[in-house]
N, C-alpha and C positions, 0 to 999 in steps of 0.2 A: 663477572657472571651476569651483571645487570643488563648489559646490552643484548646478549643473545636471548635472554628471557623476554625483553621488550620486543625484539624482532619476532619471536615466536607468537607473542600475544597479538601483534599487528597482523601477522599472517592468518592466525585463527579468526581474528575480527573481520578481516576482508572475506574470508571464507564464509563467515556468517551472513554478511550483507549481500554477498554475491549468490551463494548457493541456497542458504536457508530462506532468505527473502524470495528468491526466484522460485523456490519449491512450494511456497504457500499457495500459489494458484492451483497446483496439482492437488495439494492437500484439501483445499476448499472444494475443489471439483469432486473429489472422492467423497467428502463428507456430505455435500449438498445433494448427492444422489439419493440419500436416505433421510437426512435431517432437514427440517424446514430452515430456510436461510437465515431468518432473523433470530430464531432460537439458537442456531449454530454460532452466529456472530456474538450474540448476547452471552452465551456460556463462555466462549473464548475470551472475550475482553473482560467480562466480569470477574472470572477466576484469575486471569492474568493480573488484573489491577489489584485485587486483594492480595495476591502473592507478592506483588511489588511492595505493597504497604508492609507486609510481614518482613520482607528483606530490609526495607528502610528502617524499621524499628530495630531489627537485629543489628544493623550497622550504626545505630545511634543517631539516625537522621530524624529531625523534627518534621512531622507530617502536618502540622497545623498550618492553615492558610487563612487569609482574610475572606470576608464575604464577597468582595469584588473578584478576588482570584478564583473563588469557587464558581461564581457566575461565568467567568471567562473560560475556566477549564471545562465547564459544562457545554458552553458554546463550541469550544474546540473539539470536545468529544463528539458532539453531534456532527460537526462539519467533516471531521476526519474519519471517525470510526462508525458512528451510527448510520448516517446517510452515505458518507463516502465509501467505507468498506462494506457496510451491510448491503448497499445497492449492487456492488460488484459481485458479492457472494450470491445474491438473488439472480443476477444476470448469468452466472455460470451454469444455471440450469439450462440455458438456451445457446450458449456459445462455448467454444473450446477454450481450455485454460490458456494455451499458448496464444490464441487469438486475443483473448482478454488482456494478457500481459503486454502484447504489442500495442494494442490500443491505448492502454494506460501509460505506456512509455512516452506518449506524446504530451504528457502532463506539463512539462516545462513550456511547451508551446501555448497551452491554455493559460498558464500563469502569466506569461509575457503579454498575451493579448488582454488579459484581465487588468494587468497593471496599466496598460495603455488606455483602456476604456474607463476604469474607475479612478486612476490616479494621474492620468495624462502623461505618463512616462514616455519619453521618446524612444522609439525602437532603433537601435544602432544598426548600421549596414550589415554587419556579420549576422546579426539576429534576424534581419529581414530575409537574408538567404535561408536561414534556418526555418523561418516561418513558411516560406514557399516550399521548401523541401518537405517539411512536416505535413503540410496540407496535401501535397502530392502523394506522400507515403500513406497517409490515412485513406485517401481516395482509392488508391490501388488495393489497400487492405480490405476495405469494406465493400468494394464494388464487385468482388468475385461472385460469380453465379452460384458456385457450390456453397458459399457462405450465406448469401441472400436467400437461397431456396430452403435452408434449414428452418424448421418451424419456430416462429417467434424470434428468429435471430436478429431481425431488424430492431425489435423491441429491446432485446438484450443489449445490442450495440448502443442504442439511444440512451438506455439507463446508465451504461458505463460512462457515456459522455457527460451526463448530468452529475455522476459521481466525481468525475474529473473537475467539473466546475466547482463542486463543493470543496474538494481538496485545494483547488487554486485559491478560492476565496478564503479558505481557512489559513492558507499560507500567508496571505496579506493580513489577515486578522491577527494571527499570533505574533507577527513581526512588530506590532504596535501595542498589543494588549498587555495588561498587568497580570502576569502569570507567576507561579512559584519559581524562584530562581533555581532550585534544585530539580534537575531533569527527572530524577526518579520520582519525586513527589508530583511534579507536573504530569508526567505520564500516568502515574497511578490514578490520579483523579480523573484524567481524561478517559482512561479505560473503564473505570468504575461507572462514571456517569454515562459514557457511551453504552456500556452494557445495560444499564437501567433503561435508557431510552430505547434500545433494541428490544428489551424485554416487553416494554409497553407496546412497541410496534408489533411484536409477535402476538400479543394478546389481542390487539386491535384487528389484526388480519385473521384472527381465528386459527393460528397455527396449533397443531397438536403436539404437545410435549410428550416425550417418552423417557423412561429411565435408561441410563447408559448400559445396563445389563441386557437390554433388548436389542442393542445396536450390533451390527456386524463387526467383527474384529478389525477390518481395515478402517472402518469409520471411527472406532474407538481410538485406534492408533493415530489416525490423522488429526483428531481433535487434540490429543495429548501433545503431539508435535507442534501444532499451531499455538497452543498455550505456552509451552515451556521454551520452545526454540523459536518459532515464528514471532512470538510476542516479546518474551523476556530476554532471551539470549541475543537475538538479532538486534533489538533496540539498544541494549546495553553496549553491544559491540559498536553500533553506529555512533553512539555518543562518545565512546572511548576514542574512536578514530578521529572524530571531530576535534579532539583535544591534542592528538599526537601527530596527525598528518594534515596536509592542506585540504580545504573543502573541495577543491577540484578533483583530488584523488578519490575522496569519498563519493563524489557525484558520479564516478565511473560505474557505480552500481546501476545507474539509470540505463546504461547500455548492456550490462551483463545480465540483469534479471530477466528480461524477455527472452534472451537466447537460452538461458537455463530453463525457463518455463516451457518454451517450445520443445526443447530436447526431452524434457521429462514427460510432457504430455504425449509426445510421439512414442516414447519408449514404453511407458506404463499404461497409457490409455488408447494407444493406436490412433491418436489424433493425426489427421492428414496435414502435411506441410507441402503446400504447392509452390511451384516456381514463382508465381506472382507474389505469394506471401514472403518468400525470401527476398525478392526485389524490393517489395514494399518495406520490409524490415531494414534493409540496407539504406534506403532513401530516408526513411523516417528517423532512424538512429543517427544518420549523418546530419539531418536537420537539427536534432536535439543537441548534437555536439556543437554545431555553430551557435545555437542559442546559449549553451552553457559556457562557451569560450570566454575566458577572462571575466566571468561573472560569478558572484557568490550568491547563488539562488537559495531560497529558503528550503533547505534540504528535507526537513521533516514535514513533508506535506502528504504523507501517506503512511500507513502502517501495514505493509505489504500483505500488501497484498494480502 
């Protein structure tokens, strides 16, 4: 009976990182239409982080960490969640959810280039092909007239690129940093600290906070789904898969997430999918495949979205 149960868990876990993470773009897009972006991200990660601590205590996991680990989880929380995710949520006010997901899918390209610039790592021939295809795909994606003509779309696209740089640098940072060995504890601190930083950013930018009782029902539901499924369930599934299947299989979420985001944005929000966007997606994701081939990239470089 053990093997079928494990197979079922693996299938459910892949569903989580494919569909749930892919859906977070749609959920953030729905929520940010009514809620200030930094408030939205702060509430999401703050509550999710606290719930993770509750779960950790319930499972008997020691959540104490050293001062150095606290500093490093704070840095990671800023790079991944506060600036990385918070900026993307802000940008969703100006760009479609599917478009944002496609742009973010180029993150392995940014990681590779940053490794070359900061660490002097040589780019392998297969990865060079991936870089060329990735740049071409991004160009086709962002050069569309109907995209550029949208108000503040260029600003939104630029901020997403800065978020990708933050994620990429965060990937290099956590690979060497002294962090809690337990991923539950590590993530909990990153989320709580990221949520606190986002709270400060929200106050700094003068965002208006409102009680959940005043939000529209779709916004309330979107935030609940982001907290429980997009943050806790998907990340737990992600780490479970890293233990039971190869990293290359887990990395396939990089290709599936933007497709899910595009489909959901088209179906629920009537977002336009152009022929050029489809061509750009194929070229871009092919480039990401070449970059990921035979490589074990730092997979937790985003918290989806």
